[in-house]
C-alpha positions as CSV (number, residue, x, y, z in Angstrom):
1,M,-43.5,-3.4,-51.9
2,A,-46.4,-3.8,-48.5
3,L,-46.7,-0.9,-45.8
4,T,-47.2,-2.0,-42.3
5,G,-49.7,-0.8,-39.9
6,R,-47.0,1.5,-38.2
7,A,-47.0,3.3,-41.5
8,G,-50.5,3.9,-40.8
9,L,-50.2,5.2,-37.4
10,L,-47.7,7.7,-38.6
11,A,-49.7,8.5,-41.4
12,A,-52.5,9.3,-38.7
13,L,-50.6,11.5,-36.3
14,A,-49.5,13.4,-39.6
15,A,-53.6,14.0,-40.2
16,I,-53.8,15.4,-36.9
17,V,-50.5,17.9,-37.2
18,V,-52.1,18.7,-40.3
19,L,-55.3,19.8,-38.5
20,L,-53.7,21.6,-36.1
21,A,-51.5,23.4,-38.4
22,P,-51.9,27.4,-39.4
23,E,-50.8,26.2,-42.7
24,P,-52.3,22.9,-43.9
25,G,-51.3,23.1,-47.5
26,L,-47.5,23.2,-46.5
27,V,-47.8,20.8,-43.8
28,V,-49.8,18.1,-46.2
29,L,-46.8,18.2,-48.7
30,A,-44.2,18.2,-46.0
31,A,-45.6,15.1,-44.1
32,A,-46.1,13.4,-47.4
33,L,-42.5,14.0,-48.4
34,V,-40.8,12.8,-44.6
35,L,-43.4,9.9,-45.3
36,T,-42.2,9.1,-48.1
37,V,-38.7,9.5,-47.5
38,L,-39.2,7.1,-44.4
39,V,-40.7,4.1,-46.6
40,A,-38.5,4.6,-49.2
41,A,-35.3,4.4,-46.6
42,D,-37.2,1.5,-45.0
43,L,-37.3,-0.3,-48.2
44,L,-33.8,-0.1,-49.2
45,L,-33.0,-1.4,-46.1
46,A,-35.3,-4.2,-46.2
47,G,-33.8,-7.7,-46.8
48,A,-33.9,-8.7,-50.6
49,V,-36.5,-11.2,-51.1
50,R,-36.2,-11.6,-54.7
51,G,-32.9,-14.2,-54.2
52,L,-34.0,-16.3,-51.3
53,R,-34.0,-19.8,-52.1
54,F,-36.4,-22.9,-50.4
55,Q,-36.3,-26.4,-50.4
56,R,-38.7,-28.8,-48.7
57,D,-37.9,-31.7,-46.7
58,G,-40.1,-34.3,-44.6
59,E,-43.0,-36.7,-45.1
60,R,-44.6,-37.4,-48.4
61,R,-47.1,-39.9,-47.0
62,V,-49.6,-40.0,-44.0
63,R,-52.7,-41.7,-42.5
64,L,-55.9,-39.5,-42.7
65,G,-56.0,-38.9,-39.0
66,Q,-52.7,-38.4,-38.3
67,S,-50.2,-35.8,-38.5
68,A,-47.3,-35.1,-40.5
69,A,-44.3,-32.7,-40.1
70,I,-42.9,-30.5,-43.2
71,G,-39.7,-28.7,-43.2
72,L,-38.9,-25.5,-45.3
73,V,-35.6,-24.2,-45.2
74,V,-35.2,-20.5,-46.0
75,D,-31.7,-19.5,-47.6
76,N,-30.7,-16.3,-47.3
77,P,-27.5,-15.6,-49.9
78,G,-27.8,-11.5,-49.5
79,P,-25.7,-9.2,-47.5
80,R,-28.9,-8.3,-45.4
81,R,-30.9,-9.6,-42.6
82,V,-34.5,-10.7,-43.7
83,R,-36.6,-9.9,-41.0
84,G,-40.4,-10.5,-41.4
85,V,-43.1,-12.8,-41.7
86,L,-43.8,-15.9,-44.0
87,R,-46.6,-17.6,-44.8
88,D,-47.0,-21.1,-46.0
89,A,-50.1,-21.7,-47.8
90,W,-51.5,-25.1,-48.4
91,Q,-55.0,-26.6,-49.3
92,P,-57.3,-25.9,-46.7
93,S,-57.7,-29.9,-46.4
94,A,-54.3,-30.6,-45.7
95,G,-55.2,-28.7,-42.3
96,A,-52.0,-26.8,-41.6
97,A,-51.5,-25.5,-37.9
98,V,-49.7,-22.3,-38.1
99,R,-49.9,-20.6,-41.8
100,R,-48.1,-17.5,-40.6
101,V,-44.6,-17.6,-38.8
102,T,-42.0,-15.1,-38.1
103,L,-38.9,-15.0,-40.0
104,D,-35.3,-13.9,-38.9
105,V,-32.5,-14.9,-41.4
106,P,-29.2,-13.4,-41.0
107,A,-26.8,-12.8,-44.1
108,R,-25.7,-15.3,-45.7
109,Q,-27.5,-18.4,-43.6
110,R,-30.4,-20.1,-43.4
111,R,-33.4,-21.2,-41.0
112,R,-35.2,-24.3,-40.9
113,L,-39.1,-23.8,-40.2
114,V,-41.3,-26.6,-39.4
115,T,-45.6,-27.0,-41.0
116,T,-47.4,-29.7,-39.0
117,L,-50.4,-30.8,-41.4
118,T,-53.5,-32.8,-39.7
119,P,-55.5,-33.9,-43.3
120,T,-59.2,-33.8,-42.9
121,R,-59.8,-35.6,-46.2
122,R,-58.1,-38.2,-48.3
123,G,-55.9,-37.6,-51.5
124,D,-53.1,-35.5,-52.4
125,R,-52.9,-32.2,-50.9
126,E,-50.2,-30.1,-52.4
127,A,-48.6,-26.6,-51.1
128,V,-50.3,-23.5,-52.8
129,A,-47.1,-21.1,-52.0
130,V,-44.8,-19.6,-50.2
131,T,-45.2,-15.6,-49.1
132,V,-42.2,-13.5,-47.8
133,R,-42.6,-10.3,-46.4
134,S,-39.4,-8.6,-45.3
135,V,-40.0,-5.8,-43.1
136,G,-36.8,-2.7,-42.9
137,P,-35.5,-1.3,-39.9
138,L,-38.1,1.2,-39.2
139,G,-40.7,-1.5,-39.7
140,L,-42.9,1.1,-42.0
141,A,-42.6,-1.0,-45.6
142,A,-41.9,-4.3,-46.5
143,R,-40.6,-6.1,-49.4
144,Q,-43.2,-9.2,-50.4
145,R,-42.8,-11.8,-52.6
146,T,-44.6,-15.2,-53.4
147,F,-42.7,-18.3,-54.3
148,H,-43.8,-21.8,-55.6
149,V,-42.0,-24.2,-53.8
150,P,-43.8,-27.5,-54.6
151,W,-44.3,-30.6,-52.2
152,T,-47.3,-33.0,-52.1
153,V,-48.3,-35.3,-49.2
154,R,-50.6,-38.0,-50.1
155,V,-52.8,-38.3,-47.7
156,L,-53.8,-42.6,-47.3
157,P,-57.2,-44.0,-45.9
158,P,-56.3,-44.9,-42.0
159,F,-57.8,-48.6,-42.6
160,L,-59.5,-48.4,-38.9
161,S,-61.1,-51.6,-39.6
162,R,-57.3,-53.1,-38.9
163,R,-58.7,-53.9,-34.9
164,H,-61.0,-56.9,-36.9
165,L,-58.1,-58.7,-38.1
166,P,-56.5,-60.2,-35.4
167,A,-60.0,-62.1,-34.5
168,R,-60.6,-62.9,-38.3
169,L,-57.3,-64.4,-38.5
170,A,-57.8,-66.6,-35.3
171,R,-61.0,-67.7,-37.3
172,L,-58.8,-68.4,-40.1
173,R,-56.0,-70.4,-38.1
174,E,-59.1,-72.3,-36.6
175,L,-60.1,-73.2,-40.2
176,D,-57.0,-74.2,-41.3
177,G,-56.5,-76.5,-38.6
178,R,-59.7,-78.1,-38.4
179,H,-59.3,-81.9,-39.0
180,P,-62.6,-83.1,-40.7
181,A,-64.2,-81.2,-43.7
182,L,-67.9,-80.2,-43.8
183,V,-67.8,-80.2,-48.0
184,R,-65.8,-82.1,-50.0
185,G,-64.9,-80.9,-53.5
186,Q,-63.7,-77.8,-55.6
187,G,-63.2,-75.8,-52.6
188,T,-61.0,-78.0,-50.3
189,E,-57.2,-79.9,-50.4
190,F,-56.2,-83.1,-49.0
191,D,-54.4,-82.8,-45.7
192,S,-53.6,-85.9,-44.3
193,L,-55.1,-89.2,-43.2
194,R,-56.4,-90.0,-39.6
195,E,-58.6,-92.9,-37.8
196,Y,-62.4,-92.7,-38.1
197,V,-64.1,-91.3,-35.1
198,V,-68.0,-91.7,-35.0
199,G,-69.6,-88.9,-36.9
200,D,-66.9,-88.4,-39.8
201,D,-68.6,-88.3,-43.1
202,V,-68.0,-91.9,-44.5
203,R,-67.5,-90.2,-48.1
204,S,-64.2,-89.1,-46.5
205,I,-62.7,-93.1,-45.8
206,D,-60.1,-93.9,-48.0
207,W,-60.5,-97.5,-48.8
208,R,-57.1,-98.2,-49.9
209,A,-55.4,-96.7,-46.7
210,S,-57.7,-98.6,-44.4
211,A,-57.1,-101.7,-46.3
212,R,-53.0,-101.5,-45.8
213,R,-53.6,-100.4,-42.2
214,S,-56.5,-103.0,-41.2
215,D,-58.5,-99.9,-39.5
216,V,-60.6,-97.5,-41.3
217,V,-58.9,-94.1,-42.1
218,V,-60.4,-91.0,-43.3
219,R,-59.0,-88.0,-45.3
220,T,-59.0,-84.8,-43.8
221,W,-58.6,-81.7,-45.7
222,R,-58.0,-77.9,-45.3
223,P,-59.0,-74.8,-47.5
224,E,-57.6,-74.7,-50.8
225,R,-55.0,-71.8,-51.0
226,D,-53.9,-69.7,-53.8
227,R,-57.3,-68.8,-55.2
228,R,-57.7,-65.5,-56.4
229,V,-60.0,-62.3,-54.9
230,L,-60.5,-59.9,-57.2
231,I,-61.6,-56.5,-55.1
232,V,-64.3,-54.2,-57.3
233,L,-64.9,-51.0,-56.0
234,D,-67.6,-49.0,-57.7
235,T,-66.7,-45.3,-57.7
236,G,-69.7,-43.9,-59.4
237,R,-72.5,-41.5,-58.2
238,T,-74.2,-43.3,-55.1
239,S,-70.6,-43.7,-53.8
240,A,-70.4,-40.2,-53.1
241,G,-73.1,-40.0,-50.1
242,R,-72.1,-39.7,-46.9
243,V,-73.4,-42.2,-44.2
244,G,-72.1,-42.9,-40.5
245,V,-70.2,-40.6,-38.2
246,A,-66.9,-39.6,-39.5
247,P,-64.5,-41.2,-37.2
248,V,-61.0,-39.2,-38.3
249,G,-60.4,-36.4,-39.6
250,G,-62.5,-33.6,-38.2
251,D,-64.7,-33.4,-41.2
252,R,-67.4,-30.7,-40.8
253,L,-69.7,-32.3,-42.6
254,S,-72.0,-35.8,-41.3
255,G,-69.7,-38.8,-41.8
256,W,-67.7,-40.3,-44.2
257,P,-68.6,-40.9,-48.0
258,R,-69.7,-44.8,-48.8
259,L,-66.6,-44.9,-50.8
260,D,-64.6,-44.4,-47.7
261,W,-66.2,-46.9,-45.9
262,S,-66.0,-49.3,-49.1
263,M,-62.5,-49.0,-48.9
264,D,-61.8,-49.5,-45.3
265,A,-63.7,-52.6,-45.6
266,A,-61.7,-54.0,-49.0
267,L,-58.5,-53.4,-47.1
268,L,-59.8,-55.7,-44.2
269,L,-60.3,-58.3,-46.5
270,A,-57.7,-57.8,-48.5
271,A,-55.3,-58.1,-45.8
272,L,-57.1,-61.5,-44.5
273,A,-57.2,-62.8,-47.8
274,A,-53.6,-62.4,-48.2
275,R,-53.1,-63.8,-44.5
276,A,-54.7,-67.1,-46.0
277,G,-52.6,-67.3,-49.1
278,D,-54.9,-66.3,-51.6
279,R,-54.0,-63.7,-54.6
280,V,-55.9,-60.5,-54.3
281,D,-56.2,-57.9,-57.0
282,F,-58.0,-54.6,-57.0
283,L,-60.0,-52.3,-59.5
284,A,-61.7,-49.1,-59.1
285,Y,-63.8,-48.5,-61.9
286,D,-67.5,-46.3,-62.5
287,R,-67.2,-45.5,-66.6
288,A,-63.8,-45.9,-66.5
289,V,-60.5,-47.8,-64.7
290,R,-59.4,-45.2,-61.8
291,A,-56.9,-47.4,-59.9
292,Q,-56.0,-51.1,-60.2
293,V,-53.6,-53.3,-58.2
294,S,-52.3,-56.7,-60.1
295,G,-49.9,-59.1,-59.2
296,A,-48.8,-57.9,-55.7
297,S,-47.0,-59.8,-53.4
298,R,-48.3,-60.3,-50.0
299,T,-46.1,-58.2,-48.0
300,E,-46.5,-55.4,-50.7
301,L,-50.2,-55.6,-50.9
302,L,-51.6,-53.5,-48.1
303,S,-49.2,-50.8,-49.1
304,S,-50.3,-50.7,-53.1
305,L,-53.7,-51.0,-52.3
306,V,-53.7,-47.8,-49.8
307,D,-51.6,-45.5,-52.0
308,A,-53.8,-47.0,-54.9
309,M,-57.2,-46.1,-53.2
310,A,-55.7,-42.2,-51.8
311,P,-56.5,-40.3,-54.7
312,I,-59.7,-41.8,-55.7
313,E,-62.5,-39.2,-55.3
314,A,-66.5,-40.4,-56.1
315,E,-67.2,-39.6,-59.7
316,L,-70.5,-37.6,-59.7
317,V,-71.5,-39.9,-62.8
318,E,-73.7,-43.5,-62.8
319,A,-71.5,-46.3,-63.1
320,D,-71.3,-48.2,-66.2
321,A,-72.1,-51.7,-65.2
322,A,-71.6,-53.5,-68.3
323,G,-68.0,-51.8,-69.0
324,M,-67.5,-52.8,-65.1
325,V,-68.2,-56.2,-66.1
326,A,-66.1,-56.3,-69.1
327,A,-63.1,-55.2,-67.5
328,V,-63.7,-57.9,-64.4
329,L,-63.8,-60.7,-67.1
330,S,-60.8,-59.7,-68.8
331,R,-58.8,-59.3,-65.8
332,A,-60.2,-62.9,-64.4
333,R,-59.8,-65.5,-67.3
334,R,-60.2,-68.6,-64.5
335,R,-62.9,-68.4,-61.7
336,C,-62.0,-66.5,-58.8
337,L,-64.0,-64.6,-56.1
338,V,-65.1,-61.0,-57.2
339,V,-65.9,-58.9,-54.4
340,L,-68.0,-55.8,-55.9
341,L,-68.4,-53.0,-53.3
342,T,-71.1,-51.1,-54.4
343,D,-74.5,-49.8,-53.0
344,L,-78.0,-51.2,-53.1
345,N,-79.8,-48.8,-54.5
346,A,-82.6,-50.4,-56.3
347,T,-82.9,-48.1,-59.6
348,A,-79.4,-47.9,-60.0
349,M,-79.2,-51.9,-59.4
350,E,-82.3,-52.8,-61.8
351,E,-80.8,-50.3,-64.6
352,G,-77.0,-51.6,-64.3
353,L,-76.1,-54.6,-62.6
354,L,-78.9,-56.9,-62.7
355,P,-79.1,-57.2,-66.6
356,V,-75.5,-57.8,-66.8
357,L,-74.9,-60.2,-63.7
358,P,-75.7,-63.5,-65.1
359,G,-72.7,-63.0,-67.5
360,L,-70.6,-62.5,-64.4
361,S,-71.8,-64.9,-61.8
362,S,-71.9,-67.8,-64.4
363,R,-68.4,-67.7,-64.5
364,H,-67.4,-66.4,-61.1
365,M,-68.5,-66.4,-57.4
366,V,-69.7,-63.4,-56.6
367,L,-69.9,-61.4,-53.6
368,V,-71.6,-57.8,-53.3
369,A,-71.0,-55.6,-50.5
370,S,-73.1,-52.5,-49.5
371,V,-72.7,-49.7,-46.6
372,A,-76.3,-49.0,-45.7
373,D,-77.3,-45.5,-44.2
374,P,-77.5,-45.6,-40.0
375,R,-80.1,-42.7,-40.4
376,V,-82.5,-44.8,-42.7
377,A,-82.8,-47.1,-39.0
378,G,-83.9,-44.2,-37.0
379,M,-86.2,-42.3,-39.3
380,A,-88.1,-46.1,-39.6
381,A,-88.4,-46.2,-35.7
382,G,-89.8,-42.7,-35.9
383,R,-93.7,-42.3,-34.9
384,G,-93.7,-39.2,-32.2
385,T,-94.7,-36.7,-35.0
386,A,-97.2,-37.0,-38.4
387,E,-93.7,-35.9,-40.1
388,A,-91.9,-38.4,-38.0
389,V,-94.6,-41.5,-39.4
390,Y,-93.9,-39.6,-43.2
391,D,-90.3,-40.1,-42.8
392,A,-90.7,-43.7,-41.0
393,A,-93.0,-44.7,-44.0
394,A,-90.1,-43.5,-46.4
395,A,-87.4,-45.6,-44.5
396,E,-89.2,-48.5,-44.8
397,R,-90.3,-48.5,-48.0
398,L,-86.5,-47.8,-49.0
399,R,-85.6,-51.0,-46.6
400,G,-87.7,-53.4,-48.5
401,E,-86.5,-51.9,-52.2
402,R,-82.8,-53.1,-50.4
403,R,-84.4,-56.6,-49.4
404,E,-86.0,-57.2,-52.4
405,I,-82.7,-56.5,-54.6
406,T,-80.9,-58.8,-52.0
407,A,-83.3,-61.4,-52.8
408,V,-83.0,-61.0,-56.5
409,L,-79.1,-60.8,-56.1
410,R,-79.1,-64.1,-54.2
411,R,-81.3,-66.1,-56.8
412,H,-78.5,-65.1,-59.2
413,G,-76.2,-67.1,-56.9
414,V,-74.6,-63.9,-55.2
415,E,-73.8,-63.5,-51.8
416,V,-74.7,-60.2,-50.4
417,V,-73.4,-58.4,-47.2
418,D,-75.5,-55.2,-46.3
419,A,-74.1,-53.5,-43.6
420,L,-74.0,-50.6,-41.4
421,P,-70.6,-48.4,-41.9
422,E,-68.8,-49.6,-38.6
423,D,-70.2,-53.0,-39.6
424,V,-69.7,-53.9,-43.3
425,A,-65.9,-54.6,-42.8
426,P,-66.3,-57.8,-40.2
427,A,-68.9,-58.5,-42.0
428,L,-67.2,-59.0,-45.4
429,A,-64.6,-60.5,-43.7
430,D,-66.6,-63.3,-42.0
431,A,-68.5,-63.9,-45.4
432,Y,-65.5,-64.7,-47.1
433,L,-64.5,-66.9,-44.1
434,A,-67.9,-68.5,-44.4
435,L,-66.9,-69.4,-48.1
436,K,-63.3,-70.4,-47.4
437,A,-64.9,-72.9,-45.0
438,A,-67.5,-74.2,-47.2
439,G,-65.3,-74.7,-49.7
440,R,-66.9,-72.4,-52.4
441,L,-63.9,-70.5,-53.5
């Protein structure tokens, strides 16, 4: 049961009457009795809420930054009209536009209400409860009951770097159609024969075919297909830091976590590699496997990746580099390209990845991609005050540590991409194309 504001107003008017009455005691008793009778009658005449039935429908998946419409069907099997207010409660990050709506369902009929969600975070966003308050005809009291009507909307990564895909696909087509090969060997496949022109690598001359044609011909090459790319996403504590500016979602905090920028870069790389004819697998790891995608077809790859990435959150623990390398080696028996999306944190690298890196780089081609913090570059340029100078010194020290880590990784034969949040996805795609053009996959 719930009392409305009208009941409070009626009680206030009764109090004024009591103050002006010559016999306050009797008036108080009478007023209380009348108010109790009116409230009881209003409750009896209000539509019953206990027997209401609910059913949800609508979208189950939505990309971050977009809206989803969720329907709620209210069925009233009772003999009285249910008139009042309905509150459809969701998690705050689900971004429900209107949580409280007016409800009017005649006897033995149903009504459909729509709640629009505009989520502000990735992951699974769940409905909390539906509360119905059925007000009586006098508007003094209401019957109230809360129902659990489950529904989950999975908020997928927005894949903002999709806009870079056409340009990279054009470069890939140019790479596939290139006639002379700059590098011969493990990373190239024979394509066709053509006449020798000045400037061709003499090592590409096919002497047997030249003898048959009485002319000098050379072999042309194209990048190998059906290579394997394993994308490894570090979900440890370093991936939780927020960098850049939050492009979608209306996050009240500054920027996206590194984890989300890394996911965006991974999606662009996966889309490009799949178009290139390579097989792409995915692994998210910190101290255990958080998600994985293996064996997805080219048409199902992106949908499988975004679905696997959606519920992943950064774990506030130090990533187990040895366990991560072991997980990679157990899944990649043959040589492949391992793309590790992590942070170039000097301490974490020296104590974690660097000691176990040789065991990985000796068997696979390793590419490390990291999201740099643009605020560090801004701090490094500050010189106006003493505080700004200290900030600049700290920023330069941090940048120097990242350069040192990058140099150490490259000495181990590891390719490194260290770019700002908005640039890391296209930079990673360019690094992949460069490796493919050089025949190093």
